[in-house]
VORO-54850 format. One line per 5 residues: their letters; for each residue x, y, z of N, C-alpha, C. Coordinates in steps of 0.2 Angstrom, whole numbers, plus 5000, padded with zeros to 4 digits. Atoms other than C-alpha are relative to their C-alpha. Last residue first. Example, Ala and Ser with C-alpha at 12.3 -4.5 7.8 and 13.67 -1.06 7.14 Angstrom:
% VORO-54850
SA = 4996,4994,4999,5068,4995,5036,4996,5005,5003; 5004,4994,5000,5062,4978,5039,5004,5006,5000
This chain:
% VORO-54850
PTRKR = 5004,4997,5007,5659,4538,4325,4994,4999,4999; 5005,5004,5004,5664,4535,4343,4996,5002,4994; 4998,5005,5004,5678,4545,4348,4997,4996,4997; 4996,4996,5004,5668,4560,4356,5004,4995,4996; 5007,4996,5004,5656,4550,4367,5003,5003,4992
RNSAL = 5003,5005,5003,5670,4541,4374,4996,5001,4994; 4995,5002,5004,5678,4557,4378,4999,4995,4997; 5001,4994,5004,5662,4564,4386,5005,4997,4995; 5006,5000,5005,5659,4547,4396,5000,5005,4995; 4999,5007,5003,5678,4549,4404,4993,4997,4994
WGRAG = 4995,4999,5006,5674,4567,4408,5001,4994,4995; 5003,4995,5003,5659,4562,4417,5002,5003,4995; 5004,5005,5003,5666,4547,4427,4996,5006,4994; 4996,5004,5002,5680,4560,4433,4996,4996,4994; 4996,4997,5005,5668,4573,4438,5004,4996,4995
YWVLA = 5005,4997,5006,5657,4560,4447,5003,5004,4995; 4999,5007,5004,5674,4553,4455,4993,5000,4997; 4994,5003,5004,5679,4571,4462,4998,4994,4993; 4999,4994,5004,5663,4574,4468,5004,5000,4994; 5006,5002,5004,5661,4558,4477,5001,5006,4994
GIVAI = 4999,5008,5006,5679,4562,4483,4994,4997,4996; 4994,4999,5005,5675,4578,4489,5003,4996,4997; 5004,4996,5004,5659,4573,4499,5006,5003,4994; 5004,5005,5004,5668,4558,4506,4996,5005,4996; 4996,5004,5004,5683,4570,4513,4994,4997,4996
LLAKV = 4997,4996,5006,5669,4583,4519,5005,4997,4996; 5004,4997,5005,5659,4571,4528,5002,5004,4995; 5003,5004,5005,5674,4563,4535,4995,5000,4996; 4994,5000,5005,5680,4581,4542,4999,4992,4997; 5000,4996,5005,5664,4583,4550,5005,5000,4994
LEPEG = 5006,5000,5006,5662,4566,4556,5000,5006,4997; 5001,4992,5004,5679,4567,4566,4994,4999,4995; 5001,4998,5007,5677,4549,4575,5000,5008,4999; 5005,4997,5003,5687,4544,4590,4999,5003,4994; 5004,5002,4993,5701,4532,4598,4993,5003,4999
AALVD = 5003,4993,4996,5712,4543,4587,4996,4996,5005; 4995,4997,4998,5720,4528,4576,5001,5005,5005; 4995,5002,4998,5706,4516,4575,5007,5003,5000; 5002,5003,4992,5692,4528,4577,5006,4996,5000; 4999,4996,4994,5699,4540,4563,5000,4995,5007
WAVVG = 4992,4999,5000,5702,4525,4550,5001,5004,5008; 4995,5005,4996,5685,4519,4555,5007,5001,5001; 5002,5002,4991,5677,4536,4551,5004,4994,5003; 4996,4994,4996,5688,4539,4534,4997,5000,5008; 4995,5001,4998,5681,4521,4530,5004,5006,5002
IFIAA = 5000,5005,4995,5664,4526,4533,5009,4997,5001; 5002,4999,4993,5665,4541,4524,5001,4996,5005; 4995,4996,4999,5674,4534,4508,4998,5004,5007; 4995,5004,4996,5660,4521,4508,5006,5004,5003; 5003,5004,4996,5645,4532,4507,5008,4996,5002
GEAVP = 4998,4994,4996,5654,4544,4494,4998,4997,5007; 4992,4999,5001,5657,4527,4482,5000,5005,5007; 4995,5008,4997,5639,4520,4487,5005,5004,5001; 5001,4999,4992,5632,4539,4483,5004,4994,5002; 4997,5006,4996,5641,4540,4466,4999,5001,5009
FPLPA = 4995,4998,4995,5629,4553,4457,5001,4993,5005; 5003,5000,4995,5620,4543,4441,5005,5004,5006; 4996,5004,4996,5626,4549,4425,4997,5001,5006; 4994,4998,4996,5614,4556,4414,5003,4995,5005; 5003,5001,4993,5606,4545,4399,5005,5006,5006
QAVDT = 4997,5004,4995,5613,4551,4383,4995,5002,5007; 5000,4996,4995,5602,4559,4368,5003,4994,5006; 5006,5003,4997,5608,4553,4352,5001,5002,5008; 5000,5001,4994,5618,4564,4341,4994,4997,5003; 4999,5007,4998,5618,4559,4322,5000,4999,5009
M = 5004,5001,4995,5608,4576,4316,5001,4993,5000
């Protein structure tokens, strides 16, 4: 019984918001009007991928640590 409870990873809200703002800004600069639904979808998927990658990396680090 050497397993120690780990705190759960926080969801990357700041990263998702930054992706959303970046996509909206790109749409405004490129087309002159924002597509908010598209930007929201891209931001949510990006944040979920980032959360999954951080969780996967954290679990790999825990497995390697003796």
